[in-house]
C-alpha positions as CSV (number, residue, x, y, z in Angstrom):
1,M,185.0,82.8,103.5
2,K,182.4,84.4,101.2
3,I,178.7,83.5,101.0
4,F,176.8,83.3,97.8
5,A,173.2,82.4,97.1
6,I,171.1,81.3,94.1
7,S,167.8,79.4,94.2
8,D,165.1,77.8,92.1
9,L,167.5,76.0,89.7
10,H,164.8,73.5,88.7
11,L,167.3,71.0,87.4
12,S,165.9,68.3,85.2
13,V,168.5,65.8,84.0
14,N,166.0,62.9,84.0
15,N,162.8,65.0,83.6
16,S,161.6,66.6,80.4
17,K,160.9,70.0,81.9
18,P,163.0,72.4,80.0
19,M,162.9,75.9,81.6
20,D,163.3,77.8,78.4
21,I,159.6,77.5,77.7
22,F,159.2,80.2,80.4
23,G,161.1,82.8,78.5
24,P,164.5,83.8,77.1
25,V,166.1,84.4,80.5
26,W,166.1,80.6,80.8
27,D,168.0,80.0,77.6
28,G,171.4,78.4,78.6
29,Y,170.8,79.6,82.2
30,L,172.8,76.7,83.7
31,D,175.8,77.4,81.6
32,K,175.9,81.0,82.8
33,I,175.4,80.1,86.4
34,F,178.0,77.3,86.4
35,S,180.6,79.5,84.5
36,Q,180.2,82.3,87.0
37,W,180.2,79.8,89.9
38,K,183.6,78.5,88.9
39,N,185.0,82.0,88.5
40,L,183.7,83.4,91.8
41,V,183.5,80.6,94.3
42,S,186.4,79.1,96.2
43,S,186.5,75.8,98.0
44,D,186.1,77.6,101.4
45,D,183.0,79.6,100.3
46,L,179.4,78.8,100.9
47,V,176.7,78.6,98.2
48,L,173.2,78.6,99.6
49,M,170.2,77.4,97.6
50,A,166.8,78.2,99.0
51,G,164.7,75.5,97.4
52,D,163.3,74.1,94.2
53,L,166.6,72.5,93.3
54,S,165.1,69.8,91.0
55,W,162.0,68.6,89.1
56,A,162.7,65.0,90.3
57,M,159.8,63.2,91.9
58,K,161.8,60.4,93.7
59,L,165.0,60.5,95.7
60,E,166.9,58.3,93.3
61,E,165.9,60.6,90.5
62,V,167.6,63.6,92.0
63,V,171.0,62.0,92.0
64,P,171.9,63.1,88.5
65,D,170.9,66.7,89.3
66,I,173.0,66.7,92.4
67,D,175.9,65.3,90.3
68,L,175.7,68.4,88.1
69,L,176.6,70.5,91.2
70,K,178.9,68.2,93.2
71,N,182.2,69.1,91.5
72,L,181.5,72.9,91.6
73,P,183.6,74.7,94.2
74,G,182.3,75.6,97.6
75,K,180.1,74.1,100.3
76,K,176.6,73.7,99.0
77,I,173.7,74.1,101.5
78,I,170.1,73.4,100.4
79,I,166.6,73.6,101.9
80,R,163.4,72.2,100.5
81,G,161.2,74.1,98.1
82,N,157.6,73.5,97.1
83,H,158.6,71.6,94.0
84,D,161.2,69.4,95.7
85,Y,158.8,66.4,95.8
86,W,161.9,64.0,95.9
87,W,162.7,65.4,99.4
88,K,161.1,62.9,101.8
89,S,163.4,61.6,104.5
90,I,166.2,63.9,105.6
91,S,168.3,60.9,106.7
92,S,168.0,59.2,103.3
93,L,168.8,62.4,101.5
94,R,171.9,63.1,103.6
95,A,173.1,59.5,103.0
96,L,173.3,60.1,99.3
97,L,174.7,63.7,99.4
98,P,178.4,63.9,98.2
99,T,181.2,65.7,100.0
100,D,180.6,69.4,100.7
101,F,176.8,69.1,100.1
102,Y,174.5,69.7,103.0
103,A,170.7,69.7,103.6
104,I,168.9,71.6,106.4
105,Q,165.7,70.5,107.9
106,N,164.7,71.8,111.3
107,D,168.3,72.0,112.4
108,A,171.2,74.4,111.7
109,L,174.8,74.1,110.5
110,K,177.9,76.1,111.4
111,F,180.8,77.0,109.1
112,D,183.5,78.9,110.8
113,N,181.7,81.9,112.3
114,V,178.6,81.6,110.0
115,I,175.5,79.6,111.0
116,V,173.0,78.6,108.4
117,C,169.4,77.5,109.1
118,G,166.2,77.4,107.2
119,T,162.8,76.0,106.2
120,R,160.4,75.9,103.3
121,G,157.8,78.4,104.5
122,W,154.4,78.6,102.8
123,K,152.3,80.7,100.6
124,G,149.8,83.3,102.0
125,V,151.8,85.7,104.1
126,E,149.6,88.5,102.6
127,K,146.4,86.7,103.8
128,Y,147.4,85.3,107.1
129,P,145.6,84.6,109.4
130,T,142.6,84.4,107.0
131,L,144.0,81.5,105.0
132,L,141.8,78.5,104.1
133,D,142.1,75.7,106.6
134,E,144.5,73.5,104.7
135,D,146.9,76.3,103.8
136,K,146.7,77.7,107.3
137,K,147.6,74.2,108.7
138,I,150.7,74.0,106.6
139,F,151.6,77.6,107.2
140,D,151.4,77.2,111.0
141,R,153.5,74.1,110.7
142,E,156.2,75.9,108.8
143,V,156.2,78.7,111.4
144,L,156.9,76.0,114.0
145,R,159.7,74.6,111.8
146,L,161.2,78.0,111.4
147,G,161.2,78.4,115.2
148,M,162.9,75.0,115.5
149,T,165.7,75.8,113.0
150,L,166.3,79.2,114.6
151,E,166.3,77.8,118.1
152,N,168.9,75.2,117.0
153,A,170.9,77.9,115.4
154,S,170.9,79.9,118.6
155,K,172.4,77.0,120.4
156,L,175.3,77.0,118.1
157,R,175.8,80.7,118.1
158,Q,178.7,82.4,119.9
159,E,179.7,86.0,120.2
160,G,180.6,87.4,116.8
161,D,178.9,84.6,114.8
162,K,176.6,85.6,111.9
163,L,173.3,83.9,111.4
164,V,171.8,83.4,107.9
165,C,168.3,82.1,107.5
166,M,167.0,80.5,104.2
167,I,163.3,80.3,103.5
168,H,161.9,79.2,100.1
169,Y,158.7,81.3,100.2
170,P,158.8,85.0,100.7
171,P,158.6,85.6,104.4
172,V,156.8,89.0,104.0
173,D,154.3,90.4,101.5
174,I,155.0,92.9,98.8
175,F,154.5,95.7,101.3
176,R,157.0,94.1,103.7
177,N,154.4,93.9,106.4
178,D,155.2,91.7,109.4
179,S,154.3,88.0,109.3
180,P,154.8,85.1,111.8
181,F,158.0,84.3,109.8
182,S,159.5,87.8,109.9
183,E,158.7,88.1,113.6
184,L,160.7,85.0,114.4
185,I,163.5,86.3,112.1
186,K,163.6,89.5,114.1
187,K,163.3,87.7,117.5
188,Y,166.4,85.6,116.8
189,K,168.4,88.5,115.4
190,V,169.1,87.0,112.0
191,D,171.9,88.7,110.1
192,A,170.7,88.0,106.6
193,V,167.6,86.3,105.0
194,I,167.6,84.4,101.7
195,Y,164.4,83.5,99.9
196,G,163.2,82.4,96.4
197,H,160.1,81.0,94.8
198,L,159.1,84.0,92.8
199,H,159.5,83.9,89.0
200,G,158.7,85.9,85.9
201,Q,157.9,89.2,87.5
202,K,160.0,92.0,86.2
203,G,161.0,94.8,88.5
204,L,160.9,92.7,91.7
205,T,163.1,94.1,94.4
206,T,165.9,91.6,94.9
207,Y,167.2,93.4,98.1
208,F,165.6,95.3,100.9
209,E,166.2,95.8,104.6
210,K,163.6,95.2,107.4
211,D,164.2,95.6,111.1
212,G,167.9,96.2,110.3
213,I,168.1,92.8,108.5
214,P,169.0,92.4,104.8
215,Y,166.6,90.3,102.7
216,Y,167.8,88.8,99.5
217,L,165.6,87.4,96.7
218,T,167.7,84.9,94.8
219,S,165.5,83.1,92.3
220,C,167.9,82.5,89.4
221,D,165.7,84.1,86.7
222,I,165.0,87.2,88.8
223,V,168.7,87.8,89.4
224,E,169.4,87.1,85.7
225,N,171.3,83.9,86.6
226,N,173.9,85.6,88.7
227,L,175.1,84.4,92.0
228,T,174.3,86.9,94.8
229,E,177.0,87.6,97.3
230,I,175.5,87.9,100.8
231,K,176.7,90.8,102.9
232,F,176.0,91.7,106.5
233,L,175.1,95.1,107.7
234,N,177.4,94.9,110.8
């Protein structure tokens, strides 16, 4: 079983939000992603998507976007991003997801010897704890949610299992300083971190290691619309 990741697809079957207005990297980006997906991914593999799946505003509006992905190979696992306004009730979302499509919210899922958990996170890691009150409230709540998903993952974990954590917002600042998110990631001995959210910034580092843990930035435009294969250090 291989693990791939790509995030921030910003699908818009029923929403007039073409991504190519943001630059040539978005021209035909889905065709490239889907072609590579079909060539690389098998039915037993995992494809992790760390947020901003769709521009839809309501749950029923996201169905055509999910339909674009449902027949692609592999098991698809998603978390919520800041633009996933359609993501309200996790039970309602799970009720409409097709086979081999999974959503994580505060919990964790196990596939063979790989456990996947995750949360949205929030902006402001470089300013914490001096965030404005509203942002600090959301930030602190997301730290709690990360703790919940990691704790649930730890209950599933057995010797030899690998733990992958998805978080939409970057869990560290550009200097890779510690944050409440990275401290939890280190505490629970995560084996790989996947994040997204960042766009349009050339030269961003798409891979680094911190505390012996590999961190992967997988925003589709940043990785030039290529799926990233996730590797563990040990």
